C-alpha positions as CSV (number, residue, x, y, z in Angstrom):
1,M,6.4,-5.8,-6.2
2,P,6.8,-7.8,-9.9
3,G,9.8,-9.7,-9.6
4,V,12.2,-12.6,-8.7
5,A,12.0,-13.1,-5.5
6,A,15.5,-12.6,-3.8
7,G,17.0,-16.0,-1.4
8,A,17.4,-16.0,1.7
9,N,21.7,-15.6,0.8
10,D,21.5,-13.1,-1.6
11,R,23.5,-9.8,-1.1
12,S,23.6,-6.7,-3.4
13,A,26.7,-6.8,-5.5
14,T,26.4,-2.9,-6.2
15,L,28.6,-0.2,-4.7
16,L,25.0,1.6,-3.5
17,G,24.2,-2.1,-2.1
18,S,20.1,-2.5,-1.5
19,W,17.4,-0.4,-2.5
20,Y,14.1,-0.3,-0.5
21,A,10.6,0.9,-2.0
22,T,7.1,1.6,-1.2
23,L,4.1,2.9,-2.9
24,L,2.9,6.6,-2.9
25,R,-0.7,6.8,-3.8
26,G,-2.0,9.5,-5.7
27,R,-2.1,10.4,-9.4
28,P,-0.2,8.9,-10.6
29,A,1.0,6.7,-8.3
30,V,4.7,6.8,-7.5
31,A,7.2,4.0,-6.3
32,L,9.5,5.7,-3.5
33,F,13.4,3.7,-3.6
34,V,15.6,4.6,-1.1
35,N,19.3,3.6,-0.7
36,E,19.6,1.9,2.5
37,P,23.4,2.8,2.5
38,T,23.0,6.5,2.0
39,L,19.4,6.9,2.0
40,L,19.3,8.5,-1.2
41,P,15.5,8.9,-2.0
42,L,14.7,8.0,-6.1
43,L,11.0,8.8,-7.0
44,M,9.6,6.8,-10.5
45,P,6.1,6.6,-12.0
46,V,5.0,3.0,-11.2
47,A,3.2,2.3,-14.4
48,P,3.3,0.3,-15.9
49,A,4.2,-1.7,-12.6
50,R,5.3,-4.9,-14.7
51,T,8.0,-3.2,-16.1
52,L,9.0,-1.1,-12.8
53,L,12.0,-3.6,-12.0
54,R,13.5,-3.1,-15.5
55,R,13.5,0.8,-15.5
56,L,15.3,0.9,-12.0
57,P,18.9,1.0,-13.3
58,A,18.1,3.4,-15.9
59,A,16.4,6.1,-13.3
60,V,19.3,5.4,-11.2
61,A,21.9,6.2,-13.6
62,D,19.8,9.4,-14.1
63,L,19.5,10.1,-10.4
64,L,23.4,9.2,-9.8
65,A,24.2,12.1,-12.7
66,G,21.9,14.6,-11.3
67,H,23.9,13.9,-8.2
68,L,27.5,14.5,-11.0
69,V,28.4,11.1,-10.0
70,P,31.0,10.2,-12.3
71,R,30.3,8.5,-15.8
72,E,32.5,5.4,-15.2
73,L,30.7,4.4,-11.3
74,I,27.3,5.4,-12.8
75,D,28.0,2.4,-16.0
76,S,29.4,0.0,-13.1
77,E,26.6,0.7,-10.7
78,V,23.8,0.1,-13.8
79,A,25.5,-3.0,-15.1
80,D,26.0,-4.3,-11.3
81,M,22.1,-4.2,-10.9
82,A,21.1,-6.5,-13.6
83,G,19.3,-9.2,-12.3
84,A,17.6,-7.6,-9.0
85,R,15.3,-9.4,-6.8
86,V,12.6,-8.7,-4.6
87,A,12.6,-8.9,-0.4
88,P,10.7,-7.5,2.4
89,T,12.9,-4.1,3.4
90,A,14.9,-5.7,6.4
91,N,15.7,-2.6,8.3
92,R,13.5,-0.1,9.9
93,S,15.7,3.1,9.9
94,V,14.9,2.8,6.5
95,V,11.2,2.1,6.7
96,G,11.1,5.4,9.1
97,V,13.1,7.6,6.3
98,M,10.8,6.3,3.6
99,N,7.7,7.4,5.5
100,E,9.2,10.8,6.3
101,F,10.5,11.1,2.7
102,G,6.7,10.0,1.6
103,H,5.0,13.0,3.6
104,L,7.9,15.1,1.8
105,V,6.7,14.1,-1.5
106,E,2.8,14.7,-0.8
107,A,4.1,18.4,0.5
108,F,6.2,19.4,-2.9
109,R,4.1,17.2,-5.5
110,D,2.3,19.8,-7.2
111,N,5.8,21.6,-7.5
112,Y,7.4,18.8,-8.8
113,F,4.1,16.8,-11.0
114,D,6.0,16.2,-14.3
115,D,10.1,16.4,-13.1
116,L,10.1,13.1,-10.4
117,L,14.1,13.6,-10.9
118,G,13.9,17.0,-9.9
119,L,11.9,16.0,-6.5
120,S,14.1,13.1,-5.8
121,V,17.6,15.3,-6.0
122,Q,15.9,18.0,-3.7
123,L,14.8,15.7,-0.8
124,A,18.0,14.2,-1.0
125,A,19.3,17.2,0.8
126,T,17.1,16.4,3.8
127,P,18.9,15.6,6.7
128,C,18.3,12.5,8.2
129,S,18.6,11.4,12.0
130,P,20.8,7.8,10.6
131,L,23.3,10.1,9.0
132,Y,23.6,13.2,11.5
133,R,26.8,11.1,12.8
134,R,28.4,11.0,9.0
135,N,27.2,13.4,6.5
136,V,23.7,14.1,8.1
137,S,22.3,14.3,4.3
138,P,22.0,11.5,1.8
139,D,23.4,13.5,-0.9
140,R,26.4,14.2,1.2
141,E,26.2,10.6,2.2
142,L,26.7,9.9,-1.4
143,A,29.2,12.6,-2.6
144,A,31.3,10.7,0.4
145,L,30.6,7.2,-1.0
146,V,31.9,8.4,-4.5
147,A,34.7,10.4,-2.9
148,Q,35.9,6.7,-0.9
149,H,35.6,4.8,-3.8
150,T,37.1,7.2,-6.5
151,S,40.0,8.0,-4.2
152,R,41.3,4.0,-4.3
């Protein structure tokens, strides 16, 4: 993925933390991003690849709005995403979830060919084993994180 490489000590400063990505080949090629703490999936067209990271904050904003996250949290998250860095995926659980989402995307892609955001929202309701002890699915994990943050 084109972008600035992360340094050894770089850490995400956003509420949602790190996002990992993989390429889903097909027509058109799609980037699957998965948020590390919530396992929230986000599908984006890859093309043009050189602008993928620049387009990510706006796509995250649309995804969070689709999950009814309050606007002030969305704006804060997008502002904190400036200066994104690229690094290898460091969490094997997230890699496993990304693989499962990749299979589901292939199963549902024809139904959502023109609506990757809609497919992203639908995928977020998928139970994920790393979340079983907490909120079971990424949409519920996101809602719990937002509720915890807004109750402060």
